[in-house]
C-alpha positions as CSV (number, residue, x, y, z in Angstrom):
1,X,-51.9,42.3,35.4
2,X,-48.6,41.8,37.3
3,X,-46.6,44.9,38.0
4,X,-42.9,44.4,37.4
5,X,-40.7,46.4,39.7
6,X,-38.0,48.5,38.1
7,X,-34.8,48.3,40.2
8,X,-32.0,50.9,40.2
9,X,-28.4,50.4,41.2
10,X,-25.5,52.9,41.0
11,X,-25.0,52.4,37.3
12,X,-27.9,50.3,36.1
13,X,-31.7,50.1,35.7
14,X,-33.3,46.6,35.7
15,X,-36.4,47.2,33.6
16,X,-39.4,45.2,32.2
17,X,-38.6,43.3,29.0
18,X,-40.4,45.1,26.1
19,X,-40.3,45.0,22.3
20,X,-37.9,48.0,22.6
21,X,-35.3,45.4,23.9
22,X,-35.6,43.2,20.8
23,X,-32.5,44.6,19.1
24,X,-30.4,43.8,22.1
25,X,-31.8,40.3,22.2
26,X,-31.1,39.9,18.5
27,X,-27.5,41.2,18.9
28,X,-26.9,38.6,21.7
29,X,-28.8,35.5,20.5
30,X,-27.8,35.6,16.8
31,X,-24.1,36.0,17.8
32,X,-22.9,32.4,18.1
33,X,-19.8,33.3,20.1
34,X,-21.8,35.5,22.6
35,X,-24.7,33.1,23.1
36,X,-23.1,29.7,22.8
37,X,-23.6,28.9,26.5
38,X,-27.2,30.2,26.4
39,X,-28.6,28.0,23.6
40,X,-27.5,30.2,20.7
41,X,-27.1,31.1,18.0
42,X,-30.8,31.1,17.3
43,X,-32.9,32.5,14.5
44,X,-34.6,35.9,14.8
45,X,-38.1,34.3,15.2
46,X,-36.8,32.3,18.1
47,X,-35.2,35.4,19.6
48,X,-38.6,37.1,19.6
49,X,-40.1,34.0,21.2
50,X,-37.4,34.2,23.9
51,X,-38.2,37.8,24.6
52,X,-41.9,37.0,24.9
53,X,-41.1,34.1,27.2
54,X,-39.0,36.4,29.4
55,X,-41.9,38.8,29.7
56,X,-44.4,36.0,30.1
57,X,-42.5,34.4,33.0
58,X,-43.5,37.4,35.1
59,X,-47.2,36.8,34.5
60,X,-47.1,33.0,34.8
61,X,-44.5,32.6,37.6
62,X,-44.5,35.9,39.4
63,X,-40.8,36.3,38.6
64,X,-38.6,36.6,35.5
65,X,-35.7,38.5,34.1
66,X,-35.2,42.2,33.8
67,X,-33.4,43.9,30.9
68,X,-30.3,45.6,32.1
69,X,-30.1,49.2,31.0
70,X,-26.9,51.2,31.5
71,X,-27.9,54.6,33.1
72,X,-25.1,56.6,31.5
73,X,-26.1,55.7,28.0
74,X,-29.7,54.3,28.4
75,X,-28.5,51.4,26.3
76,X,-29.8,47.9,26.9
77,X,-26.8,45.6,27.6
78,X,-28.2,42.3,28.8
79,X,-30.6,40.6,31.2
80,X,-30.6,39.5,34.8
81,X,-33.2,37.8,36.9
82,X,-34.9,34.4,37.4
83,X,-35.8,31.7,35.0
84,X,-37.4,28.3,35.3
85,X,-37.8,26.0,32.3
86,X,-40.1,23.0,32.2
87,X,-38.9,20.5,34.8
88,X,-35.9,22.7,35.6
89,X,-35.2,24.4,39.0
90,X,-35.6,28.1,39.3
91,X,-32.3,29.9,38.8
92,X,-30.7,33.3,38.9
93,X,-29.5,33.9,35.4
94,X,-27.9,36.7,33.3
95,X,-26.3,37.4,30.0
96,X,-24.5,40.5,28.8
97,X,-23.5,41.7,25.3
98,X,-19.8,41.2,24.7
99,X,-19.0,44.9,24.9
100,X,-20.6,45.1,28.4
101,X,-18.6,42.3,29.9
102,X,-15.8,42.8,32.3
103,X,-17.3,46.0,33.8
104,X,-18.9,44.5,36.9
105,X,-22.4,44.9,35.5
106,X,-23.4,41.2,36.0
107,X,-22.3,41.4,39.6
108,X,-24.1,44.7,40.2
109,X,-27.3,43.5,38.6
110,X,-27.1,40.1,40.3
111,X,-26.8,41.7,43.7
112,X,-29.9,43.8,43.0
113,X,-31.9,40.8,41.7
114,X,-30.9,38.6,44.7
115,X,-31.9,41.3,47.2
116,X,-35.3,41.7,45.4
117,X,-35.9,38.0,45.4
118,X,-35.4,37.7,49.1
119,X,-37.0,41.0,50.1
120,X,-39.9,41.4,47.6
121,X,-40.5,38.1,45.9
122,X,-40.4,36.0,49.1
123,X,-37.7,33.6,47.9
124,X,-36.5,31.3,50.7
125,X,-33.4,30.6,48.8
126,X,-31.8,31.9,45.6
127,X,-30.0,29.3,43.5
128,X,-28.1,29.3,40.3
129,X,-26.3,26.8,38.1
130,X,-24.4,26.8,34.8
131,X,-22.8,24.5,32.3
132,X,-19.4,23.2,33.5
133,X,-17.5,25.1,30.7
134,X,-19.0,28.4,31.7
135,X,-16.0,29.5,33.8
136,X,-17.0,33.2,33.8
137,X,-20.4,32.4,35.4
138,X,-18.8,30.1,38.0
139,X,-16.4,32.9,38.9
140,X,-19.2,35.4,39.3
141,X,-21.2,33.1,41.4
142,X,-18.2,32.6,43.7
143,X,-17.7,36.4,43.9
144,X,-21.4,36.6,44.9
145,X,-20.8,34.3,47.8
146,X,-22.4,31.3,46.2
147,X,-21.9,27.9,47.9
148,X,-22.1,24.7,45.9
149,X,-24.9,22.6,47.5
150,X,-25.3,19.7,45.0
151,X,-24.5,18.3,41.6
152,X,-27.6,17.3,39.6
153,X,-28.6,15.7,36.3
154,X,-30.7,18.1,34.3
155,X,-33.5,17.3,31.7
156,X,-31.0,18.0,28.8
157,X,-28.8,15.2,30.0
158,X,-26.0,17.4,31.5
159,X,-24.8,17.4,35.0
160,X,-24.5,20.9,36.6
161,X,-23.4,22.2,40.0
162,X,-26.1,24.0,41.9
163,X,-25.1,27.0,44.1
164,X,-27.0,28.7,46.9
165,X,-26.6,32.5,46.9
166,X,-26.8,34.1,50.3
167,X,-29.1,36.9,51.2
168,X,-26.5,38.8,53.3
169,X,-24.2,39.4,50.2
170,X,-27.0,40.8,48.1
């Protein structure tokens, strides 16, 4: 069984997805406004399947997303890590509950995930991409030092910019 490292930052823990995180996933994915750029809203049964897929990615791919836990409150506030769908490139991804946005948590968690990818998972390059209308994600990627390296047509029929994220800023 794959051991998933827990990562700690100044304010956060990045922990293994478990059933204890289901309420956070439900809060995010059943909220249409919160999850619209992440395939939502979706039904609760689909939310559980998403949580299972996030955990299963660690076992199938050797990487996946962590659930972000705020140290001060022990509350789960989102996810950050790596995802790869069928015929999709691997990407750094994240989402946060609306009340956790604007606090620098996505940047803090992303730095930790990028460092872990280069230092522990052996990634040669960390990439990310987002829908064109996801301005907040694009701004975060730029703050992380991301450099646009190509624009590509994806399996869902949308074009997206792909960014490379440097190791030295992690």
